[in-house]
C-alpha positions in Angstrom: 37.9 -97.2 5.4 40.7 -98.2 7.7 42.5 -94.9 7.2 39.4 -93.0 8.2 39.0 -95.2 11.2 42.6 -94.5 12.2 42.1 -90.8 11.7 39.0 -90.9 13.8 40.8 -92.8 16.6 43.6 -90.2 16.6 41.1 -87.4 16.8 39.2 -89.1 19.6 42.5 -89.7 21.5 43.6 -86.1 21.0 40.1 -84.9 22.2 40.3 -87.1 25.2 43.8 -85.9 26.0 42.8 -82.3 25.7 39.7 -82.9 27.9 41.9 -84.5 30.5 44.4 -81.6 30.4 41.5 -79.1 30.7 40.1 -80.9 33.7 43.5 -80.9 35.4 44.0 -77.2 34.6 40.6 -76.4 36.1 41.4 -78.5 39.1 44.6 -76.6 39.7 43.0 -73.2 39.1 39.9 -73.8 41.2 42.0 -74.7 44.2 44.6 -72.0 43.9 47.3 -74.7 43.5 49.4 -72.2 41.5 50.4 -70.6 44.8 52.0 -73.7 46.3 53.6 -74.4 42.9 55.2 -71.0 43.0 56.4 -71.6 46.5 57.9 -75.0 45.6 59.8 -73.5 42.6 61.0 -70.6 44.8 62.2 -73.0 47.6 64.1 -75.2 45.1 65.6 -72.2 43.4 66.7 -70.6 46.7 68.4 -73.8 47.9 70.2 -74.4 44.6 71.1 -70.9 43.3 70.3 -68.4 46.1 72.0 -65.3 44.5 69.9 -65.6 41.3 66.7 -66.3 43.2 67.0 -63.3 45.5 67.8 -61.0 42.7 64.7 -62.2 40.9 62.6 -62.0 44.1 63.7 -58.5 44.9 63.0 -57.3 41.3 59.3 -58.5 41.4 58.5 -58.0 45.1 57.1 -54.5 44.9 54.7 -55.0 41.9 53.6 -58.4 43.1 53.1 -57.6 46.8 51.8 -54.1 46.5 49.7 -54.4 43.2 49.2 -58.1 42.3 48.0 -59.1 45.7 45.3 -56.4 45.6 43.6 -58.5 42.9 43.7 -61.6 45.0 42.4 -59.9 48.2 39.6 -58.3 46.2 38.6 -61.7 44.7 38.3 -63.1 48.2 36.3 -60.1 49.4 34.0 -60.3 46.3 33.3 -64.0 46.7 32.4 -63.7 50.4 30.4 -60.5 50.0 28.2 -62.1 47.3 27.8 -65.2 49.3 26.4 -63.2 52.2 23.9 -61.3 50.0 20.2 -62.4 50.3 19.8 -65.7 48.6 23.6 -66.3 48.6 25.2 -69.6 49.7 26.1 -68.2 53.1 23.1 -65.9 53.7 21.1 -68.6 55.4 23.6 -68.9 58.2 21.6 -67.0 60.8 23.7 -67.6 63.9 26.9 -65.7 63.2 27.7 -65.0 66.8 29.5 -68.4 67.3 31.8 -68.0 64.3 32.5 -64.4 65.5 33.4 -65.8 69.0 35.6 -68.5 67.4 37.4 -65.9 65.3 38.2 -63.6 68.3 39.1 -66.6 70.6 41.3 -68.2 68.0 43.0 -64.9 67.3 43.7 -64.3 71.0 44.8 -67.9 71.5 47.4 -67.7 68.6 48.7 -64.3 69.6 49.0 -65.0 73.3 50.8 -68.3 72.5 53.1 -66.5 70.1 54.1 -63.9 72.7 54.5 -66.5 75.4 56.9 -68.4 73.2 59.1 -65.5 72.1 59.1 -64.3 75.7 60.2 -67.7 77.0 62.9 -67.8 74.4 63.9 -64.1 75.0 63.4 -63.1 71.4 61.4 -59.9 71.7 62.7 -58.8 68.3 60.1 -61.2 66.8 57.2 -59.3 68.3 56.3 -57.3 65.2 55.7 -60.6 63.3 52.6 -61.6 65.4 50.1 -61.0 62.5 51.7 -63.9 60.6 51.0 -66.2 63.5 47.3 -65.0 63.6 46.5 -65.3 59.9 44.1 -67.9 58.4 44.3 -69.0 54.8 40.7 -68.9 53.6 41.2 -70.8 50.4 43.2 -73.6 52.0 40.7 -73.9 54.9 37.7 -73.9 52.5 39.0 -76.7 50.3 40.2 -78.7 53.3 36.7 -78.6 55.0 35.0 -79.2 51.6 37.2 -82.4 51.2 36.0 -83.6 54.6 32.4 -82.4 54.3 31.4 -82.7 50.6 27.7 -82.0 51.4 27.7 -80.0 54.7 27.5 -76.3 53.8 26.9 -75.3 57.4 30.4 -76.5 58.4 31.9 -74.7 55.4 30.0 -71.5 56.4 31.3 -71.7 59.9 34.8 -72.1 58.7 34.6 -69.2 56.2 33.0 -66.8 58.6 35.5 -67.6 61.2 38.5 -67.2 58.8 37.3 -64.0 57.2 36.6 -62.4 60.6 40.0 -63.4 61.9 41.8 -62.0 58.9 39.7 -58.8 58.9 40.5 -58.1 62.5 44.2 -58.7 62.0 44.3 -56.5 58.9 42.3 -53.8 60.6 44.7 -53.7 63.6 47.7 -53.7 61.3 46.3 -50.9 59.1 45.2 -48.7 62.0 48.5 -49.0 63.9 50.2 -45.6 64.6 51.8 -44.4 61.4 55.2 -42.8 61.1 53.7 -40.0 59.1 50.6 -37.9 59.6 47.5 -38.8 57.7 47.2 -36.4 54.8 43.9 -34.7 54.2 44.7 -35.0 50.5 45.0 -38.8 50.8 41.6 -39.0 52.5 40.1 -36.8 49.8 41.6 -39.0 47.1 40.1 -42.0 48.8 36.7 -40.4 48.9 37.1 -39.6 45.2 37.8 -43.3 44.6 34.6 -44.4 46.3 32.6 -41.7 44.5 33.9 -42.8 41.1 32.8 -46.4 41.8 29.3 -45.1 42.8 29.1 -43.1 39.6 30.1 -46.2 37.5 27.5 -48.3 39.3 24.8 -45.7 38.8 25.8 -45.5 35.1 25.1 -49.3 34.8 28.7 -50.3 34.1 28.8 -54.1 34.3 32.4 -54.8 33.5 34.8 -54.8 36.5 37.8 -53.3 34.7 36.6 -49.7 34.8 36.1 -50.0 38.6 39.6 -51.4 38.9 41.4 -49.1 36.6 39.7 -45.9 37.7 38.4 -46.4 41.3 41.0 -49.0 42.2 43.9 -46.8 41.0 42.6 -43.8 43.0 42.2 -46.0 46.1 45.6 -47.5 45.6 47.4 -44.1 45.5 45.2 -42.9 48.4 46.1 -45.8 50.7 49.7 -45.4 49.8 49.5 -41.8 50.7 47.7 -42.5 54.0 50.3 -45.2 54.8 47.9 -48.2 54.7 49.1 -51.2 52.8 48.0 -50.5 49.1 47.2 -54.2 48.5 43.9 -53.5 50.4 43.0 -50.8 47.8 40.3 -52.8 46.0 38.6 -54.2 49.1 36.6 -51.0 49.8 35.5 -50.9 46.2 34.0 -54.4 46.3 30.7 -53.5 47.9 30.2 -50.9 45.1 30.7 -53.4 42.2 27.8 -55.0 40.3 26.9 -58.1 42.2 24.8 -61.2 41.8 24.0 -63.4 44.8 26.3 -66.5 44.9 23.9 -69.3 45.3 26.5 -71.8 44.0 29.5 -72.8 46.0 32.0 -70.2 47.1 34.9 -70.0 44.7 33.0 -72.1 42.1 33.0 -70.8 38.5 29.6 -69.8 37.0 29.6 -70.8 33.4 27.0 -68.5 31.9 27.1 -65.5 29.6 26.3 -62.9 32.2 28.8 -60.0 31.9 29.3 -60.0 35.7 30.1 -63.7 35.8 32.3 -63.4 32.7 34.2 -60.6 34.4 34.7 -62.7 37.5 36.2 -65.5 35.3 38.8 -63.2 33.9 39.4 -61.7 37.3 40.0 -65.1 38.8 42.6 -65.8 36.1 44.4 -62.6 37.0 44.3 -63.5 40.6 45.8 -66.9 39.9 48.8 -65.3 38.1 49.1 -62.9 41.1 49.3 -65.6 43.7 51.7 -67.7 41.6 54.1 -64.8 41.4 53.5 -64.0 45.0 54.7 -67.5 45.9 57.7 -67.1 43.7 58.6 -63.7 45.3 58.1 -64.6 48.9 58.3 -68.4 49.3 62.0 -68.8 48.6 64.0 -69.0 51.9 67.0 -70.9 53.0 65.5 -73.7 55.1 68.5 -73.9 57.3 67.6 -70.4 58.6 64.7 -71.9 60.5 64.9 -70.6 64.1 62.8 -69.3 67.0 60.4 -67.3 64.8 59.7 -70.4 62.8 58.6 -72.5 65.8 56.7 -69.6 67.4 54.6 -69.0 64.3 54.0 -72.7 63.7 53.1 -73.6 67.4 50.9 -70.5 67.8 48.9 -71.5 64.7 48.5 -75.3 65.3 48.2 -75.2 69.1 47.3 -71.7 70.3 44.5 -71.0 67.8 42.5 -74.3 68.2 42.8 -74.2 71.9 41.4 -70.7 71.9 38.5 -71.6 69.7 37.6 -74.8 71.6 37.9 -73.2 75.0 35.7 -70.2 74.1 33.0 -72.4 72.6 33.1 -74.8 75.5 32.5 -71.9 77.9 29.5 -70.5 76.1 28.0 -74.0 75.8 28.6 -74.5 79.5 26.8 -71.2 80.1 23.7 -72.6 78.4 24.1 -71.8 74.7 23.6 -74.5 72.2 25.7 -75.4 69.2 24.1 -74.5 65.8 21.8 -77.1 64.3 23.5 -80.1 62.6 26.8 -79.2 64.1 28.5 -81.5 66.7 31.6 -81.2 68.7 33.6 -83.2 66.2 32.6 -80.7 63.5 33.6 -77.7 65.7 37.0 -79.5 66.4 37.6 -80.0 62.6 36.8 -76.3 61.9 39.1 -75.2 64.7 41.9 -77.3 63.2 41.1 -76.1 59.7 41.9 -72.6 60.7 45.5 -73.5 61.6 46.9 -73.2 58.1 48.1 -69.6 57.6 50.1 -70.0 54.4 48.9 -67.3 51.9 47.8 -64.7 54.4 50.7 -65.4 56.8 53.1 -65.0 53.9 51.4 -61.8 52.8 51.4 -60.2 56.3 55.0 -61.3 56.9 56.1 -59.6 53.7 54.0 -56.5 54.5 55.1 -56.1 58.1 58.8 -57.2 58.1 61.9 -55.9 56.3 64.1 -58.4 54.5 66.3 -60.1 57.0 66.6 -62.9 59.5 63.3 -62.3 61.3 61.4 -62.3 58.0 63.1 -65.5 56.9 62.2 -67.3 60.1 58.6 -66.2 59.9 58.3 -67.1 56.3 59.5 -70.7 57.0 57.0 -70.8 59.9 54.2 -69.6 57.6 55.0 -72.4 55.1 55.2 -74.9 57.9 51.6 -74.2 58.9 50.5 -76.5 56.1 51.1 -79.2 58.7 47.8 -78.0 60.1 46.0 -79.4 57.1 47.5 -82.8 57.6 46.6 -82.7 61.3 43.0 -81.7 60.4 42.6 -84.7 58.1 44.1 -87.0 60.8 41.8 -85.6 63.5 38.7 -85.8 61.2 39.6 -89.5 60.5 39.9 -90.3 64.2 36.7 -88.5 65.2 34.8 -90.0 62.2 33.8 -86.6 60.9 32.2 -86.1 57.4 33.2 -88.6 54.8 35.3 -90.5 57.4 32.2 -91.3 59.4 30.8 -93.2 56.4 34.1 -95.0 56.1 33.9 -96.1 59.8 30.3 -97.3 59.3 31.4 -99.5 56.4 34.2 -100.9 58.4 
């Protein structure tokens, strides 16, 4: 009897340990923590053995930045597109004008601040790096606001709409900049073929995502490469043509049912996690002593210029007679403005896409990493203002 009891105890302990490990793994994956893990590994490696790290980073940079990140950007686009469908988690957000204004004003605030700083420091060579200063990390902002407001979906909606509009504007400007080569008619034809193939798959009732990616996505990738638009955006135009289901649950939350669309999303999420981990490994390793003007310009533009732009624009429209959306107060708007200050993933992506390897890119990369300070500032300001869960803490005290 005792041996059976010991065996049962060991099995129970093993099961409990496995359950704990599973919960930790899900916690890491659900919050895209593999990205900062990859960045930390890259930073340590670059400081301790720079030659080995930079050989490794150069070897994986192209497949990771040009192909792997296409999966991550498509995942973000899919999550937000489904959330905005009728019945989705963000579809009830009727007043989209204010997040749109916040996006434009924050973008202007960050870019103007960036150019004022590099102008004052006489570093015009840093001008092409402005997109890194303007970028907003959607995943980081989402989980930060969700931490502060565990039950306030309107605040989360405001943040997500502001962030996605900001990044969309930046990517559109970068993609539509004058190209060094003429736009090829053949490239546009190939892009049209990519969209047509996705439509045919949809009409054929194909539920799995992989045919869309392997057929339509590949055609789109080659087409954008041909047209001289960053190919990491190749899957984004395919997203509206995929099989969809309204996302009534939280954005980025896993849906644990047997629906083939949801099962495909689960596998897709796993692929995106690997992509962002490798992205952090390929782009996060810089020599920290190379921090310079570009580092401070990116950091200050993000944590000072953007929130000032957002808050000023909203104050002006409120002074003109417009009201804040229901259930939102000035402290909530302030927290959202600060939550957009972390550029991280998108700032790294745009820096890698826009800048050649060299001193400017190193400075900008360090600045993009340093914008995580914005998350700490957001938590501190939320605590001072008594926003979200901090309000309950103040009431208890």
